[in-house]
C-alpha positions in Angstrom: 116.6 94.1 80.5 115.2 93.2 83.9 113.0 90.0 83.9 109.3 90.7 84.0 108.5 87.7 86.1 107.5 90.0 88.7 104.4 92.4 88.4 105.1 96.2 87.8 104.0 96.9 91.4 106.4 94.3 92.8 109.3 95.5 90.7 108.8 99.2 91.6 108.5 98.4 95.4 112.1 96.8 95.1 113.4 99.9 93.6 111.4 102.3 95.9 113.9 102.4 98.8 116.7 103.9 96.5 114.3 106.8 95.4 115.5 110.1 96.8 112.2 111.2 98.2 113.9 114.0 100.2 115.6 115.5 97.1 118.8 115.0 95.4 120.9 117.0 98.0 119.8 114.8 100.9 122.1 112.4 102.5 121.6 108.9 101.3 123.5 105.4 102.1 126.3 105.9 99.8 127.2 109.3 101.7 127.5 107.0 104.7 129.8 104.3 102.8 131.9 107.4 101.7 132.3 108.7 105.2 133.3 105.4 106.6 136.0 104.9 104.2 137.3 108.5 104.7 137.2 108.0 108.6 139.6 104.8 108.1 141.7 106.5 105.6 142.4 109.3 107.9 143.8 106.7 110.3 145.9 105.2 107.8 147.5 108.6 107.1 147.9 109.3 110.8 145.7 112.6 110.4 145.4 115.1 113.0 142.8 114.5 115.5 140.7 117.4 114.5 139.1 115.5 111.7 137.7 112.9 114.1 136.7 115.3 116.8 134.5 117.4 114.0 132.5 114.0 113.7 132.2 113.3 117.5 129.7 115.1 119.8 131.5 116.0 122.9 128.3 116.0 124.9 126.9 112.7 123.3 129.2 110.1 122.2 130.2 106.5 123.2 133.0 104.4 121.6 133.3 101.0 123.3 136.2 98.5 122.7 136.4 95.2 124.2 137.9 95.3 127.5 137.9 99.1 127.7 135.7 101.6 129.4 133.9 103.5 126.7 135.3 106.7 125.3 132.6 109.3 126.1 134.4 112.6 125.5 136.8 114.3 123.0 139.5 114.4 125.8 139.1 110.5 126.0 139.3 109.9 122.3 142.4 112.3 122.1 144.1 110.2 124.7 143.2 106.9 123.0 144.3 108.3 119.6 147.5 109.6 120.9 148.4 106.2 122.5 147.6 104.6 119.1 150.0 106.7 117.2 152.8 106.6 119.9 152.7 102.6 119.9 152.1 101.7 116.4 154.1 102.2 113.0 151.1 102.0 110.6 147.5 100.7 110.5 145.5 99.5 107.6 141.6 98.6 107.6 140.1 96.3 105.2 136.3 96.8 105.4 133.9 94.0 104.5 130.2 93.1 104.8 129.0 96.6 105.1 125.3 97.1 105.9 123.7 100.6 105.9 120.2 101.1 107.3 118.1 104.4 107.8 116.5 104.2 111.1 114.9 107.6 111.0 114.9 110.8 108.6 118.1 111.9 110.5 119.6 108.7 111.8 121.6 105.7 110.3 122.8 102.5 111.6 125.9 101.0 109.8 127.4 97.6 110.6 130.6 96.0 109.1 133.5 93.6 109.6 137.0 95.1 109.5 140.3 93.4 109.3 142.7 95.7 111.1 146.3 95.4 110.2 149.2 97.2 111.9 152.6 96.9 113.4 153.7 97.7 117.0 156.6 99.9 117.4 160.0 98.3 118.6 160.2 98.6 122.5 156.6 99.3 123.1 155.7 98.5 126.7 152.2 97.7 125.5 153.2 95.0 123.0 151.2 92.2 124.4 148.0 94.3 124.3 148.4 94.7 120.6 149.7 91.5 119.5 147.5 88.9 117.7 150.3 86.3 118.1 153.2 86.3 120.5 156.1 85.9 117.9 155.3 89.0 115.8 155.0 92.7 116.0 152.7 92.7 113.3 149.0 92.3 114.2 145.7 91.4 112.6 142.5 91.9 114.5 139.1 90.8 112.8 136.2 92.9 114.3 132.7 94.0 114.0 131.9 97.6 114.3 128.3 99.0 114.5 127.8 102.8 114.3 124.9 104.9 115.1 125.2 108.1 112.9 123.2 111.3 113.0 122.8 113.8 110.0 123.2 117.3 111.1 125.4 120.0 109.2 127.8 117.2 108.9 127.7 113.5 109.9 128.2 113.0 113.7 128.9 109.5 115.4 126.9 109.1 118.3 128.0 105.6 119.1 130.5 103.0 118.0 130.3 99.6 119.4 133.4 97.0 118.6 132.9 93.2 119.0 134.3 90.0 117.7 133.8 89.5 113.9 131.3 86.6 114.5 129.0 88.9 116.2 125.6 89.0 114.1 124.9 92.1 112.3 121.9 93.8 114.0 120.9 94.9 110.5 121.0 91.4 108.9 119.0 90.1 111.8 116.0 92.5 111.2 116.3 92.3 107.3 116.1 88.6 107.2 113.1 88.5 109.5 111.3 91.1 107.3 112.3 89.3 104.0 111.0 85.9 105.3 107.7 87.7 106.8 107.3 89.3 103.3 107.5 85.8 101.6 105.0 84.5 103.8 102.6 87.3 103.2 102.9 87.0 99.5 102.3 83.0 100.1 99.1 83.8 101.9 98.0 86.2 99.4 98.7 83.9 96.5 101.4 86.1 94.8 104.4 84.2 95.8 105.9 81.8 98.6 109.1 81.4 100.6 110.4 78.9 98.1 111.0 81.9 96.0 113.7 82.9 98.3 115.7 79.5 97.9 119.3 79.8 96.6 119.8 77.5 93.5 122.1 75.3 95.8 120.0 75.4 98.9 119.6 72.3 101.0 116.2 71.6 102.6 116.0 68.9 105.4 112.5 67.3 106.3 113.4 66.2 109.8 111.7 63.0 111.2 110.0 60.0 109.7 107.7 61.3 107.1 107.6 59.8 103.7 109.5 62.9 102.3 112.0 63.0 105.2 115.6 63.3 103.8 117.9 66.2 102.8 117.3 67.6 99.3 120.5 68.8 97.9 119.3 71.7 95.6 116.3 73.9 95.2 115.3 72.0 92.0 115.4 68.7 93.9 113.2 69.9 96.8 110.7 71.5 94.4 110.5 68.6 92.1 110.3 65.9 94.7 108.2 67.6 97.3 106.6 70.9 96.5 105.2 70.3 93.1 103.7 66.8 94.0 102.3 68.2 97.3 100.6 71.0 95.4 99.4 68.5 92.7 97.4 66.7 95.5 95.5 70.0 96.5 92.4 71.5 94.8 92.9 74.5 97.1 96.5 75.7 97.8 98.0 75.9 101.3 97.5 79.0 103.1 99.9 79.8 106.3 99.1 81.5 109.5 102.3 82.5 111.4 102.2 81.9 115.0 105.4 83.6 115.6 108.7 84.5 113.8 112.2 84.7 115.3 115.5 85.9 114.0 119.0 85.4 115.4 121.9 86.4 113.3 121.5 84.6 109.8 118.8 82.2 111.1 115.1 83.0 110.9 112.8 80.5 112.7 109.0 80.4 111.6 106.3 78.7 113.8 103.1 78.5 111.6 100.0 76.5 110.7 98.9 75.8 107.3 95.7 74.7 105.8 94.5 73.7 102.3 92.0 71.2 100.7 93.1 67.9 99.2 91.7 66.6 96.0 89.7 64.1 97.7 87.6 67.0 99.4 89.2 66.5 102.9 91.0 69.2 104.6 94.8 69.4 105.1 95.9 70.9 108.3 99.4 70.8 109.8 101.7 72.9 111.9 105.3 73.6 111.0 108.5 74.8 112.3 111.1 76.1 109.7 114.7 77.0 110.6 115.9 79.1 107.7 119.5 80.1 107.3 119.9 83.2 105.3 122.7 84.7 103.2 122.3 88.1 101.3 118.5 87.7 101.5 118.2 84.2 100.3 117.6 80.8 101.9 120.7 78.7 101.9 119.8 75.9 104.2 116.5 74.9 105.8 115.2 72.4 108.4 111.6 71.6 108.5 109.5 70.0 111.4 106.0 69.0 111.0 103.4 66.3 112.1 104.6 63.3 110.0 101.3 61.4 110.7 99.0 64.0 109.2 101.6 64.6 106.2 101.9 60.7 105.5 98.2 60.1 105.5 97.7 63.0 102.9 100.7 61.9 100.8 99.5 58.3 100.5 95.8 58.9 100.3 95.8 61.4 97.6 97.3 60.9 94.1 98.8 63.9 92.5 96.9 65.3 89.4 99.0 64.9 86.2 100.2 68.1 84.5 
């Protein structure tokens, strides 16, 4: 049974994205996942080109590989695919880190990492272009692919962008920012906080020369040594106001002000910058910057209330 720590509204809001609001027959993210695997399985069986062309709009398509001009027509794709079959003996695709995001009622974005394995035919005059190491005909290329797919009477690929696997997912970047923004909104509303996102083994580093500056090696250590005694010095909890929030790959940067009331009746006001490294929606590493003089005065002046 699901934990009841969340309110029923919060619990149901987490489930809401999976509700088939357009009916059970409508396309959903699992249809996109199935399509993706079906696409690559056809490559592995060296299927006839007609399957691929049925999912590419001849008048609106772009497939961009590194170092190549984009394929923007059926004819260009046929030429590329024919060369693939002529130059290689076999291909296999191991897909990981797949993310699917619906961007409009009829459009989806898919981003994933693919480990592409295969073998170049003996005597190929394009051997160097396929090799991942110079002493083998076996190749392994690790790539990120990002697809734009339209739902029509069938799924149509409008765009494929192929880059190195270390390229950030455009989906994760946006999701991480939204997750952190939502946690700050909950903090301001008094219904949660960004600390709820901390992984059990997260590290939190307070940079500088404050009385709390060091690296905390777990969620529990950080909460027990900093957050709980901090809150115990307040008569009115801290409220954040975000000045700006940025996201790049798996890192979210939050620039914000925070204000609360100390137990001695004096306000606590400080400005913070947090650098948050995210993984699967949780914070796994953080660096915090703030005015150490303001913090030290508060920390040393006010005694925490005993619980």
